[in-house]
BAKE-184398 format. One line per 3 residues: number of its first residue (from 0); their letters; for each residue x, y, z of N, C-alpha, C. Coordinates in steps of 0.001 Angstrom, whole numbers, plus 500000, padded with zeros to 6 digits. Layout:
# BAKE-184398
NUM) A) X/Y/Z/X/Y/Z/X/Y/Z; ... .
# end
This chain:
# BAKE-184398
0) MRI) 500824/498805/500000/500000/500000/500000/500869/501261/500000; 501995/501184/500694/502881/502337/500754/503456/502660/499372; 503690/501623/498561/504240/501827/497219/503236/502568/496333 .
3) LND) 501964/502267/496474/500944/502924/495659/500795/504402/496002; 501046/504772/497240/500906/506160/497669/502178/506970/497472; 503271/506353/497039/504546/507050/496852/504512/507808/495530 .
6) VRG) 504630/509125/495582/504565/509962/494376/505928/510554/494016; 506980/510130/494672/508305/510698/494389/508759/510402/492972; 508455/509220/492475/508839/508864/491109/508128/509722/490083 .
9) ATA) 506842/509953/490304/506071/510792/489380/506592/512216/489392; 506960/512717/490551/507486/514069/490648/508818/514179/489910; 509653/513181/490029/510945/513188/489327/510731/513179/487817 .
12) IEY) 509753/512401/487351/509453/512364/485914/508933/513712/485444; 508082/514341/486232/507566/515659/485863/508686/516685/485775; 509591/516679/486744/510730/517598/486691/511617/517307/485481 .
15) GLI) 511772/516051/485145/512552/515685/483969/511923/516195/482688; 510602/516073/482584/509901/516580/481401/509991/518096/481303; 509863/518777/482427/509981/520239/482432/511383/520650/482000 .
18) AAL) 512398/519988/482523/513778/520300/482146/514011/520048/480661; 513436/518974/480130/513590/518675/478711/512932/519743/477845; 511755/520193/478227/511070/521241/477460/511825/522554/477508 .
21) ISM) 512339/522910/478682/513098/524151/478806/514374/524083/477974; 515065/522946/478022/516299/522831/477252/516015/522844/475755; 514904/522237/475317/514544/522282/473908/514249/523708/473455 .
24) AAI) 513520/524455/474270/513220/525849/473941/514500/526686/473898; 515415/526427/474823/516672/527170/474846/517514/526866/473611; 517572/525615/473210/518347/525249/472020/517779/525923/470781 .
27) IAF) 516467/525907/470642/515829/526542/469486/516089/528049/469501; 515961/528670/470665/516187/530111/470766/517637/530463/470461; 518586/529670/470958/519992/529953/470696/520324/529783/469223 .
30) QML) 519721/528790/468579/519968/528611/467151/519428/529785/466357; 518234/530229/466697/517648/531363/465981/518439/532639/466259; 518839/532833/467481/519628/534014/467838/520995/533953/467179 .
33) GLS) 521581/532781/467125/522895/532626/466513/522889/533007/465051; 521848/532620/464329/521777/532970/462920/521638/534465/462735; 520808/535109/463504/520647/536549/463365/521874/537284/463888 .
36) LVD) 522555/536717/464867/523759/537330/465403/524867/537316/464359; 524971/536246/463592/525966/536169/462523/525693/537249/461482; 524434/537417/461117/524083/538458/460148/524409/539846/460683 .
39) TLG) 524096/540085/461942/524359/541380/462554/525853/541675/462609; 526637/540686/463014/528081/540890/463080/528678/541072/461691; 528146/540382/460709/528600/540557/459332/528318/541956/458829 .
42) TLT) 527146/542463/459126/526793/543828/458735/527699/544843/459424; 527960/544615/460696/528838/545513/461448/530260/545479/460892; 530744/544308/460553/532081/544163/459994/532180/544875/458652 .
45) NAM) 531180/544691/457820/531172/545379/456518/531128/546895/456679; 530382/547366/457672/530300/548812/457913/531649/549352/458366; 532366/548597/459182/533673/549050/459637/534705/549041/458499 .
48) RGV) 534559/548100/457591/535468/548042/456443/535139/549117/455412; 533944/549659/455452/533520/550664/454494/532970/550053/453220; 532492/548810/453340/531947/548116/452156/530520/548522/451945 .
# end
């Protein structure tokens, strides 16, 4: 009966799912930011060169 009332495993799984979703969102955001950051730095470099 004690095993059926133990919710520690479910809580650990929930925290794992939350961490996975947050890390997925962070990876997507960093990839999108990285692409725009490359464009921005390229534009800045060209402006400094006078191109």
